[in-house]
C-alpha positions in Angstrom: -18.7 11.2 -12.6 -16.6 8.4 -11.0 -18.7 6.4 -8.5 -16.1 6.9 -5.8 -16.5 10.7 -6.1 -20.3 10.4 -6.0 -20.4 8.2 -3.0 -18.3 10.8 -1.0 -21.0 13.5 -1.5 -23.8 14.2 0.9 -27.0 13.1 -0.7 -29.3 15.9 -1.9 -32.2 13.5 -1.7 -32.6 10.7 0.9 -35.6 8.4 0.9 -36.2 6.0 3.7 -38.9 3.4 4.1 -41.4 4.9 1.7 -44.8 3.1 1.6 -47.7 4.1 -0.7 -51.1 2.5 -0.7 -54.1 3.0 -3.0 -57.7 2.4 -1.9 -59.8 0.8 -4.6 -63.3 -0.8 -4.8 -61.5 -4.2 -4.7 -59.5 -3.3 -1.6 -56.0 -1.8 -1.0 -53.1 -1.9 -3.4 -49.7 -1.7 -1.8 -47.9 -0.1 -4.7 -44.7 1.0 -2.9 -43.3 -1.1 0.0 -40.5 0.3 2.2 -38.5 1.8 -0.7 -35.2 3.4 0.4 -32.6 5.1 -1.8 -30.5 8.3 -2.1 -29.3 10.6 -4.8 -26.1 12.6 -4.8 -25.6 16.0 -6.5 -24.6 15.4 -10.1 -25.5 11.7 -10.0 -27.8 10.0 -12.5 -29.7 7.2 -10.8 -31.5 4.8 -13.2 -34.7 3.1 -12.0 -35.6 0.0 -13.9 -38.2 -2.7 -13.7 -41.2 -4.0 -15.7 -44.6 -2.2 -15.8 -46.3 -2.3 -12.4 -43.1 -2.6 -10.4 -43.7 0.8 -8.7 -41.2 3.0 -10.4 -43.4 5.9 -11.4 -45.6 5.7 -8.2 -42.5 5.9 -6.1 -41.2 9.0 -7.7 -44.6 10.7 -7.9 -45.0 10.0 -4.2 -41.8 11.9 -3.4 -43.2 15.2 -4.5 -46.9 14.9 -3.9 -48.1 14.3 -7.5 -50.5 11.5 -6.5 -54.2 12.4 -5.7 -54.9 11.7 -2.0 -57.3 9.9 -1.9 -57.1 7.3 -3.4 -53.4 7.3 -2.7 -52.0 7.4 0.8 -48.4 7.6 2.0 -48.4 5.3 5.0 -44.9 5.6 6.1 -41.4 6.9 5.3 -39.4 10.1 4.9 -38.1 12.0 1.9 -35.3 14.3 3.1 -34.4 17.0 0.6 -31.7 19.4 1.7 -32.4 18.6 5.3 -36.2 18.9 5.2 -38.8 16.1 5.0 -40.9 16.8 1.9 -43.7 14.5 3.2 -44.2 16.8 6.2 -44.4 20.0 4.2 -47.6 22.0 3.7 -49.3 22.0 0.3 -48.0 25.5 -0.4 -44.4 24.7 0.6 -44.6 21.5 -1.6 -45.7 23.6 -4.6 -42.7 25.8 -4.1 -40.4 22.7 -4.1 -42.0 21.3 -7.3 -40.7 23.1 -10.3 -38.4 25.3 -8.3 -36.1 22.7 -6.7 -37.3 19.5 -8.2 -38.3 19.2 -11.9 -40.4 16.4 -13.4 -40.5 15.2 -17.0 -43.5 13.1 -17.8 -43.7 10.2 -20.2 -46.2 11.6 -22.7 -45.6 15.2 -23.6 -48.8 15.4 -25.7 -51.0 14.8 -22.6 -48.7 16.7 -20.2 -48.6 19.9 -22.2 -51.8 22.0 -22.2 -53.2 22.1 -25.7 -54.9 25.5 -25.3 -51.8 27.4 -24.1 -48.8 28.4 -26.2 -45.4 26.8 -25.5 -44.1 30.2 -24.4 -46.9 30.6 -21.8 -46.2 27.2 -20.4 -42.4 27.8 -20.1 -42.9 31.3 -18.7 -45.5 30.3 -16.0 -43.1 28.7 -13.6 -40.5 31.4 -14.1 -43.0 34.1 -13.1 -44.5 32.1 -10.2 -41.3 30.7 -8.7 -38.6 33.2 -9.8 -40.7 36.4 -9.7 -39.7 37.4 -13.2 -41.7 40.0 -15.2 -43.0 39.1 -18.6 -40.0 40.4 -20.5 -37.4 38.6 -18.4 -39.5 35.4 -18.4 -39.7 35.5 -22.2 -35.9 36.0 -22.5 -35.3 33.1 -20.2 -37.8 30.9 -22.2 -35.9 31.6 -25.4 -32.6 30.6 -23.6 -34.2 27.4 -22.5 -35.5 26.5 -25.9 -32.0 27.1 -27.3 -30.5 25.0 -24.5 -32.7 22.0 -25.4 -31.9 22.3 -29.1 -35.0 24.0 -30.6 -34.0 26.3 -33.5 -35.4 29.7 -34.0 -36.9 29.8 -30.5 -38.3 33.3 -30.4 -41.1 32.8 -32.9 -41.8 29.3 -31.6 -42.9 30.6 -28.3 -46.2 31.5 -29.9 -46.8 28.0 -31.2 -49.1 25.4 -29.6 -48.1 21.8 -28.6 -49.8 20.3 -31.7 -47.4 22.3 -33.9 -44.4 20.4 -32.6 -43.3 16.8 -33.3 -43.1 14.2 -30.5 -39.4 14.7 -30.0 -39.7 18.5 -30.0 -42.6 18.3 -27.5 -40.4 16.3 -25.2 -37.6 18.9 -25.5 -40.2 21.5 -24.5 -41.1 19.4 -21.4 -37.4 19.2 -20.5 -37.2 23.0 -20.9 -40.1 23.5 -18.6 -38.6 21.1 -16.0 -35.3 23.0 -16.2 -36.8 26.5 -16.2 -36.0 27.3 -12.5 -32.6 25.5 -12.4 -33.8 22.6 -10.2 -31.3 20.7 -8.1 -33.1 17.4 -9.0 -34.6 16.3 -12.2 -37.0 13.3 -12.3 -37.6 11.9 -15.8 -40.3 9.3 -16.1 -39.6 7.2 -19.3 -39.2 10.4 -21.3 -38.0 8.6 -24.5 -40.4 5.6 -24.5 -42.8 6.9 -27.2 -40.0 8.3 -29.4 -38.3 6.7 -32.4 -34.7 5.6 -31.8 -33.1 8.6 -33.6 -35.0 11.1 -31.5 -34.4 9.0 -28.4 -30.6 9.2 -29.0 -30.9 13.0 -29.4 -32.8 13.3 -26.1 -30.2 11.1 -24.3 -27.3 13.2 -25.7 -29.2 16.3 -24.5 -29.5 15.0 -21.0 -25.8 14.1 -20.9 -24.9 17.7 -22.0 -27.4 19.3 -19.5 -26.2 17.2 -16.6 -22.6 18.2 -17.3 -23.5 21.9 -17.7 -25.9 22.2 -14.8 -24.6 19.6 -12.3 -28.1 18.5 -11.2 -29.0 15.1 -9.8 -31.1 13.1 -12.1 -33.5 10.1 -11.6 -34.2 8.4 -14.9 -37.1 5.9 -14.9 -37.2 3.4 -17.7 -37.7 -0.3 -18.6 -34.9 -0.1 -21.1 -31.7 -1.4 -19.6 -29.8 -0.4 -22.8 -30.5 3.2 -22.1 -29.5 2.9 -18.5 -26.2 1.3 -19.5 -25.3 4.4 -21.5 -26.2 7.2 -19.1 -26.5 6.1 -15.5 -24.0 6.1 -12.6 -26.0 3.8 -10.5 -29.1 1.5 -11.0 -32.0 0.7 -8.8 -34.0 -2.4 -9.8 -37.6 -2.5 -8.6 -40.0 -5.5 -8.5 -43.4 -5.8 -6.8 -43.3 -2.3 -5.4 -39.9 -2.7 -3.7 -36.2 -2.4 -4.4 -34.5 -5.8 -5.0 -31.1 -4.5 -6.1 -29.0 -1.4 -6.2 -25.5 -1.1 -7.6 -23.2 1.1 -9.6 -24.0 0.6 -13.3 -20.9 -1.3 -14.3 -21.2 -3.5 -11.2 -24.8 -4.3 -11.9 -24.2 -5.3 -15.5 -21.1 -7.3 -14.8 -22.1 -8.9 -11.5 -25.9 -9.0 -11.1 -26.9 -10.7 -7.8 -30.6 -10.8 -7.7 -32.4 -13.5 -9.9 -34.8 -10.8 -11.3 -31.9 -8.6 -12.3 -30.2 -11.5 -14.0 -33.4 -12.4 -15.8 -33.9 -8.9 -17.0 -30.3 -8.8 -18.4 -30.9 -12.1 -20.2 -33.8 -10.6 -22.1 -31.5 -8.1 -23.7 -30.6 -8.9 -27.4 -26.9 -9.9 -27.8 -24.7 -10.8 -30.7 -21.8 -12.6 -29.0 -19.1 -14.0 -31.3 -20.9 -12.7 -34.4 -24.0 -14.9 -33.7 -27.3 -13.7 -32.3 -28.4 -15.2 -29.0 -32.0 -16.5 -28.5 -33.8 -14.1 -26.2 -34.9 -15.3 -22.8 -38.3 -14.5 -21.3 -39.4 -14.3 -17.7 -42.2 -16.7 -17.2 -45.2 -15.9 -15.1 -46.9 -12.6 -14.1 -45.9 -9.8 -11.6 -47.4 -10.3 -8.1 -50.8 -9.0 -7.0 -50.1 -6.1 -4.6 -53.3 -6.5 -2.6 -51.4 -7.0 0.7 -48.1 -6.1 2.3 -45.7 -8.7 1.1 -44.8 -11.4 3.7 -42.7 -13.5 1.3 -40.4 -12.8 -1.6 -42.5 -11.2 -4.4 -40.4 -12.8 -7.1 -40.4 -16.4 -5.8 -43.2 -17.7 -8.1 -41.1 -16.8 -11.1 -37.7 -17.6 -9.7 -35.6 -20.6 -10.8 -33.7 -20.4 -7.5 -36.6 -20.1 -5.1 -36.1 -21.8 -1.7 -38.4 -22.8 1.1 -37.4 -19.7 3.1 -38.5 -17.4 0.2 -42.2 -18.4 1.0 -41.8 -17.8 4.7 -40.5 -14.2 4.7 -39.6 -11.3 2.5 -35.8 -11.0 2.3 -34.4 -7.7 3.7 -32.1 -5.7 1.5 -28.5 -6.1 2.6 -25.2 -4.6 1.5 -22.9 -7.1 -0.3 -20.2 -4.7 -1.5 -19.5 -1.0 -2.0 -22.9 0.6 -2.9 -24.2 -2.9 -4.0 -27.4 -3.8 -2.1 -29.5 -7.0 -2.7 -32.7 -8.3 -1.3 -32.4 -12.1 -1.8 -31.7 -15.3 0.2 -30.1 -17.0 -2.8 -26.5 -16.2 -3.8 -24.9 -16.9 -7.2 -21.7 -17.6 -5.3 -23.4 -20.7 -3.9 -25.7 -21.9 -6.8 -26.1 -25.3 -5.1 -28.1 -23.9 -2.2 -30.0 -26.6 -0.4 -33.7 -26.5 -0.9 -33.8 -24.6 -4.2 -37.1 -24.8 -6.0 -38.7 -26.1 -2.8 -41.0 -23.1 -2.5 
């Protein structure tokens, strides 16, 4: 969908200032720090960043999938169709999950219950949320397995998760997430554990389903190559916060945050017929034991300035739907005081 058409739509999901903290024996971990973003109907938002950047915790916070305690949502709002999910009762939240918002987890082997058949696990949300009887739920389960590309679906309803390959289990997880025709689908690195051939099949499946069903999709991954092929817009996370958001083509052609630029430089490239030496990002992600009061990326940043140690840069809009949280600008690479931090 063209970005202009997407930006004109009223967001189906609008997240403002989300903060999530974990209590541990060693103290608090500030895993999500004032994260804000929105999602339009039919839009695919890619969420990228290295492990520990807060991608999964952010999305699990949205729909109450984190155990509380140790997790605690300290602040923020998650507006879905005009209602704040964070203010809902446990029963209302359970009705939203599965019925309105589907979630596909990273590892289908641990997400599917090994003692129940595939058919039972697909039919359960249909009977709970849609009020279907067993016969109607079974018919819908067969349709869903056909939709995600599983052949001979009727007999396969009686099979158990261990009787499916990794790629087929992931297709089953997608079928469960789609069972009640949700308006939003959150996919948490659903292709990470799969080989490249199966990964390509799953990505093609998601493209087809998005076109057929028109749902908004949040796709969490650390693979920028995947995002380049499927996303409308990209949100880059680091240290539990958003450092850059932009339409996918804008982000790849004009990255503005040093972390985004560093991530893109780690991608393999064969320019002019010759392979380019891969870059690495030196250093380690920040400890999240306190609310950040300085730029979380400054210790690893080649463009760090004195101001980066003094305060955490706010996220600001630079262009149409392009937001960046950084004091440095590539338009002025000779900023005074670089590397002073």
